[in-house]
N, C-alpha and C positions, 0 to 999 in steps of 0.2 A: 796141316790138312792131310787126311788119309789119301792113298793113291787112287782107289776106285771110288767114284761118286756113289753115294748111298741114297737110294730112292725109297720113299715110303708110299705105298699104294693103299688107298682107303676106299673100299667098295663093299657093299653088303652082298654082292653077287660074286661068288668065288670064281666063276668062269670068266668074268670080266677082269679080275685080277690076273688070272692065268694068261689071258690073251695079251694084256699089257706087258707082262713079264717076258713072254715068248717073243714079243716084238722088240723089246728093248735089250734083251740079253746079248744080242750081237755086238753091242757097244761096251760089253764088259762091266756092267754096273752091278753093284750089290743091292739086294732088295730086302725090304721088310714089308709086311702087309698087315692090314687090320680090316675086319668086316663090320666093325661098329665104331661109332664116334668116340665112345668112352674108352674103348680098347686102344684107339689111335692116340688119344691124349695121354694115356698111361705110358705108351711107348715113348712119346715125346718128352715125358718127364724124366726118363732114365738118363742119368749122367753119362753112362757108359756108351750110349749110342748117339752119334751125330748124323743128322740127315742133311743132304745137299739139295733135295727137291722133294716136293709132296704132290702126288697125283690124287685128287680128291673128288669123289662122287658127291652129288648134291642130295639126291633122294635116298635117304637111309632111314631105317626105323630108329626111334629114340632121338638122339641128337643128330640133326641133319648136317649136311656139308657146310651150309652157311654158318651155323653155330660153331662147328669145329674150326672153321677158318677164323672166326671172330676170336675164339679163345687162343688160337695159335698166335695171332697178331697182338693179343693183349699180354702175352708172356714175353718178357725181355729176353729170355733164353732162346726163344723160337721165332720171334717176330720177323727176323730177317730171312728166314728160309722161304724160298719162292714156292708159291702154291699155284698149281694149274688145275682148274676145274675140268673134270673129264666126265661129261654127263649128257643125257639125252634131252635135257631142258634147253630149248633154243630160243625162248621168248626174250624180247628185249629187256623186260624188267628183271628177269633172272640174271642175264648177262651183266646188266648195270649193277645189280646188287653184289654180284661176285667181285667185280672190280672195285666197288666202293669199300668192300671189306678187306681189300688188300691183295687179292690174287693178281698174278702177273700175266695170266693167259687163260684161255677158255677153249677147250677142244670138244667138239660134239661127237657123240656116238651115233652110229658106228664110225670109228675113225680110220683114216688111211694110215698104214704102217709108216710110210715115208714122212707123212705129216707129223706123226707122233715122235718119230726119231729126230726129225729136224728141230721141232720146237723144244724138245727136252734138251738136245745138245746146246741150242742157243741159250736157254735159261741157265743151264749148268755153267756154261762158259761165262755168262754175265755174273752169276753168283760167285764163281771162283775169282773172277777179276775184282769183284767188289771186296771180297775177303782179303785178297792180296793188297789192294789199295789201302784198306783199313790198317793192315799190318805195317805197310810202309809209312802211313801217316803216323801211327803210334811210334814207330822207330824214329821218324823225323821229329815228332814232338819231344820225345825223350832226349834226342840229340840237342835240340834247341834249348830245352830246359837246362841240360848239363852245361852247354856252352855259355848260357846266360849266367849260371851260378859261377862258372869258372872265371868269366870276365868280371863279374862283380867282386869275386874274391881277389882277383889281380888288382882291380881298382882300389879295393880297400887296403890291400897290402902296400900299394903305391902311396896311398894317403898316410899310412902308418910310417912308412919310410921317410916321407917328406916331413912329417911332424917331428920325427926324431932328429932329422938333419937341421931343421929350423931351431929345434931346442938346443942342439949343440952349438949352433951359431949364437943363440941368445946367451948361453952360458959363457961364451968367450967375451961378451961385452957386459956381463952382469956380475954382481957379487955372489949370486946364487950358484950352487954346485949341482952337478948332475945327480948327486945323491938326494938332494932336496927335491928335485923334479921326480925322481923315482919314488921317494917316500910319499909325496903328495898324491901321486897316481895310485899307490897302494892303499892309502887312507881313503881316497875317494871311492875306490872300487869296493872296499869293505863297508863303507857307509851305505852305498847303494845296495850291497848284498843283503844287509839287514833291514833296509827300508821296506815297509809293507807294500808300498805302491809302485816299487821299481822292480825290474826284471834283471836277470843275469845279462841280458843284452845291454841294459843301461849300465851295469857294472863294467862291462867290457868297453863300452863307448867312453865312459869316464876315465878308465885306465889309460886309453890311448889319446883322448882329447885334452885331458887336464894338464899335461905337460906344456900346453900352449897358453896357459893362463896369463903368463907375463911376457908373451912374445912382443907386446907393444913397447916394452922397455928398450927395445933396439932403437926406438925413435926418440928416446930421451937423451939429452946431451950427456957426454961421458962425465963431465965434472959434477953434474947433479946426481947422476946414477951412483957414482962412487964416493960421494961426499961422506966423510966419517961422522960428522955431527948431525944435529937436527936441521931440517930444512927451514928456510925462511918461508913466509906465506907465498911469495911469488914462486919460489922453487917447488913448493909442494903443489901449486897449481899446475906447473909444468909436468911434474911427476904424474899427476892424476890423468894427464892426457893419454897415458899409455893404454888405458882401457878402450877409449874411443878410437884411437889410432889402430889398435889391433882389430877391432870390430870392422873398421873400414877396409882393412887388408883382407879379412877372411869372409865377410858376410855375403859376398857375391857367389860363393861356391854353392853348388847343389849337392855336394857330397856329404854323406852323413857325418863323418868324423870332423870334417872342416866346419860344417855348419854348427856342430856341437861346440867345437873349439871357439868359434866366434861368439857364441852365447856366453861361454865360460869366461873368456877374456874380457868381455864387456861388463859382466855382472858380478864378478867375484869379489868386488869391493863394495857392493851394495850391503846395507844392513837391514836386519829384520824390522827395526823401528823407523826405517825410511831416512836415516841420517847418513847414509853412505854416498858413494859416487859411482858413476857420473850422472845418473838419472834420478837419484833419491827414490828408487823403487822401495816398496814396503811389503813386508809379509810375503804372501804367496804370489804377489805380482813379480817377485824375483823368481826366475826359473830355478827349478830344483837343482839343476846342475850347478848353477851359480852359487846357490846356498851351500851345497856340499863342498865345493872347492873353497869357498870362503872360510869354512870351519877347518878344513884340512890344511889349508895354507897357513893359517894362524897357528894351529896346533903344532905344526912342524917348525915353523919359523921361530916361535918362542922357545922351543926346546933345543935350539942350536945357535951357535955363535955367529954373529954377523959383524961386518966391519964397524957398525955403529952401535953394537950392543953385545953383552955377554949372554950366554945361554941361561935360561931359567931352569929351576928345578922342576921336575915333572909335577910335584905337588902344587907348586905355584901356578903352573900352567893350567892344571885341572881346576884350581880355585878361580882363576881368571875366567875360564870358560863357563863355570857355574854362575859367576856373577854377571856375565853378559848373555846368559840364556834369556831369550825373549827380547833382547835389546839389539845386540850385534848379531846374534846367531839364531837360527831356526830352533825353537825349543825341542821339537821332535828329534832333530838331528843330534842335539846335545844329549838328550836322553839315550839315544842309541849308542853314542860314543861312550857315555858313562857306564852303560850296561855291559859293554864289551871292552872296557878300558884296557884290560890285560893284552888283548890282541892288538890294540892300537899302540900300546907301549912297545910291543915287539917290533912294530914297523919303524918306530923312530930310532931304533937301535941300528938300523941299516946304515953303514958308513962306508 
């Protein structure tokens, strides 16, 4: 705000303007004036001039004071400037109309110098206080927004840290390596990046949440988890519980990454044709995150050695995925992977 308050005086009688200026100049105000409504409105449109208060006569040729006040209050750039009507019209209807149009005060002519000075001071102080309060509110809102974003960022970072800690714990009890976890995260993120219905935020969520896809394996007995041969039917039933167990562990969280991890852990063994587990979900009833991790997990697992199998050749893995397009895997995701297969091949080289 400028140092000296700037007052605009609008009156079609120049002598009246001069009297008001002479009275108010002892308080060190800056003045502008206009003798017509159109001239005043033109002054108010200038970006280079900011007014703190307007003294406005009602009876003027052309656009009268009421119309000028109405236009001032309709303009978002000028609507907050206090308007004081300074006029000889003293009937109740005129006074009421002035206030209804948004004026803050009404001084009748001929006015007393002390009255004019006092009312102008009062409304200038109120206007300055209002501007100061608005600035403080804006600053406070900005601070609150910044702190909110910072806290959300810290919470999200804490989630990421917790996910990687749990992932490391899972690795210590599983045959899977950290590199498998990293590769699955990269594959999921790339599939989301190319998916037409997903955003970069989805890609980031999948990168950080997908490492939890097998967190439920910590609840599977060691002798089953590390069995080198094929499972018996009973053993496989126990192994399958890792999806539901993980979901029970994670589903109560309201945090974005943990909620996503719960969905992924629960649904990444579902199949497109409804013959997966644990809920036999079918097609798009399976969450897109679950469908993505299902493809990423199998793609990486088949291309790398496990305690119960040797690594497959990349050509064999691609052929398997093609054959299971529309049965085990979401056909759209298979098409995306095949269209960008060279990029996915690079990811599986991470060791």
